[in-house]
C-alpha positions in Angstrom: -167.9 -93.7 304.4 -167.7 -93.8 300.7 -164.7 -94.0 299.2 -163.3 -91.6 296.9 -164.0 -93.7 293.8 -167.4 -94.1 294.4 -168.3 -90.4 295.0 -166.7 -89.5 292.2 -169.0 -92.3 290.5 -171.9 -90.7 291.8 -171.7 -86.9 291.2 -171.2 -88.6 287.8 -173.8 -90.4 287.1 -175.5 -87.3 288.5 -174.6 -85.4 286.2 -175.0 -87.1 283.3 -178.7 -87.3 284.2 -179.0 -83.2 285.3 -178.2 -83.4 281.8 -180.8 -84.8 280.4 -183.4 -83.7 282.2 -183.9 -86.9 284.9 -182.5 -85.1 288.7 -184.9 -86.0 290.2 -186.0 -89.4 288.6 -181.8 -90.7 288.9 -181.2 -88.8 292.6 -184.1 -90.5 294.2 -183.1 -94.1 291.9 -179.7 -93.4 293.5 -180.8 -92.6 297.9 -183.4 -95.3 296.8 -180.5 -98.0 295.8 -177.4 -96.4 298.9 -179.7 -97.0 301.4 -180.4 -100.2 301.0 -176.8 -101.1 301.3 -176.8 -98.6 304.2 -175.5 -96.3 302.8 -176.5 -92.2 303.7 -177.3 -90.8 300.1 -175.9 -87.5 300.4 -178.3 -84.5 299.4 -177.1 -82.8 296.8 -178.2 -78.5 295.5 -179.5 -78.7 291.6 -175.7 -79.9 289.8 -177.3 -78.8 287.0 -174.4 -76.9 284.7 -176.6 -74.9 281.1 -175.2 -77.1 279.0 -174.8 -73.3 276.5 -172.1 -72.2 279.0 -169.3 -75.5 277.1 -166.9 -77.2 278.8 -164.2 -73.8 279.5 -165.1 -73.5 282.8 -165.8 -69.2 282.8 -165.4 -69.0 278.9 -168.6 -68.1 277.6 -168.4 -70.2 273.7 -168.3 -68.8 270.1 -170.9 -67.5 269.0 -171.6 -68.1 265.6 -174.0 -65.6 263.2 -176.8 -67.2 260.8 -174.8 -67.1 257.6 -171.7 -68.1 259.0 -169.5 -70.9 259.2 -168.7 -72.6 262.8 -166.1 -75.2 262.3 -166.1 -78.2 264.7 -163.4 -80.4 264.4 -164.5 -83.1 262.6 -166.9 -80.6 260.9 -169.1 -77.3 259.5 -171.8 -75.8 260.0 -173.8 -73.1 259.2 -177.6 -72.0 260.4 -178.9 -70.6 257.1 -182.1 -69.7 258.5 -184.4 -68.8 261.2 -188.6 -68.3 260.2 -191.0 -69.0 262.0 -192.4 -71.5 259.5 -197.0 -72.7 259.0 -197.5 -77.5 259.9 -200.6 -78.9 259.4 -203.3 -78.4 261.2 -202.8 -81.0 264.2 -199.5 -80.1 264.2 -199.8 -76.6 265.6 -198.1 -75.5 268.5 -200.4 -75.0 271.4 -201.6 -70.9 272.0 -199.5 -68.9 273.4 -196.2 -70.7 271.2 -194.6 -71.4 267.5 -192.8 -73.7 265.2 -189.2 -71.8 264.4 -187.7 -73.0 262.0 -183.8 -73.4 261.8 -182.1 -74.5 258.9 -178.4 -76.1 258.8 -175.9 -77.5 256.6 -173.5 -79.5 257.9 -171.1 -80.9 256.2 -168.3 -83.8 257.9 -164.1 -82.6 257.2 -162.8 -86.3 258.2 -163.1 -89.4 257.9 -164.7 -90.1 261.9 -168.6 -90.1 260.9 -170.3 -87.2 262.9 -173.9 -87.1 263.4 -176.6 -85.1 261.6 -179.7 -85.9 263.9 -182.6 -82.9 264.8 -182.5 -84.5 268.4 -178.7 -83.4 269.3 -179.4 -79.5 268.7 -181.8 -77.4 271.9 -182.5 -74.1 272.4 -182.0 -71.8 274.5 -183.6 -68.3 275.2 -182.8 -65.0 277.0 -184.1 -66.7 279.8 -182.6 -69.2 280.6 -185.3 -71.5 278.9 -184.3 -74.0 276.7 -186.1 -76.5 274.3 -185.9 -79.8 272.5 -186.4 -80.3 269.0 -189.4 -80.9 267.6 -190.1 -83.6 265.6 -193.5 -82.2 263.8 -192.9 -78.9 262.4 -190.4 -77.3 259.8 -189.9 -79.6 256.3 -188.0 -80.4 254.7 -186.6 -82.1 257.6 -182.5 -82.5 259.0 -182.8 -86.2 257.8 -180.8 -88.2 260.7 -177.5 -89.7 258.9 -174.1 -88.8 259.5 -171.5 -86.9 258.0 -167.8 -87.8 256.9 -164.8 -85.8 254.8 -166.8 -84.0 252.2 -170.6 -85.7 252.1 -173.5 -83.1 253.5 -176.9 -82.7 255.2 -179.5 -80.1 255.0 -183.0 -79.2 256.4 -184.5 -77.0 259.1 -184.5 -78.0 263.1 -188.1 -77.0 264.6 -188.5 -75.9 267.9 -191.8 -74.7 269.5 -190.6 -71.9 271.5 -193.3 -68.9 273.3 -193.7 -66.4 270.8 -192.5 -63.6 273.1 -188.9 -66.2 273.6 -185.6 -64.4 272.4 -181.9 -64.6 272.6 -182.0 -67.4 271.1 -178.7 -69.8 271.5 -179.6 -72.3 269.3 -176.5 -75.5 270.4 -175.3 -78.7 268.6 -174.1 -81.3 270.5 -172.8 -84.4 268.9 -170.4 -86.6 270.1 -168.1 -88.3 267.1 -166.8 -91.6 267.9 -162.8 -91.8 269.1 -163.2 -87.3 269.2 -166.0 -86.7 272.1 -168.3 -83.3 272.2 -168.2 -81.1 269.9 -170.5 -78.5 270.6 -171.3 -74.9 268.9 -172.8 -72.5 269.1 -175.9 -69.8 267.2 -176.7 -66.5 268.0 -180.8 -67.1 266.1 -180.6 -62.8 265.7 -184.4 -63.0 267.7 
């Protein structure tokens, strides 16, 4: 019988893996590891909690409109513009999709370094489909850097999404050393 600590560790590992889209691979690896030491691994249903629901159970996160400054503990962020963009032919979206550019500006507000990186953003549509940032897209790109007090980073985050996608919410979720996750949510008005 698994001890409480080991069960909690296994559950935490599964939740972490689910968050990063590796649920099936990690669950298989966990089951194989558990069976190699004679432990029957439990079969768990999908434990993926949509990231856009935020850490407060039962409460929706604050949604910030385009042009509205969102305030986190160690930074502020504003979505300046949202628009489809044209890209070079070899970066063209697949049929039925478009490249959507989200221009953002991050400003550090403390001595803690906050990552400005397009790959910390996720887009979720009204059907709960999520999309990661696309490296090949709208310019000028938000370059990966870190900001502290009064430093700024500005650029485009690109998502390749279905042409008919609606109800778009962008989640920006940097992990700040010494503070933890500082997630902000933006309604993109599309």
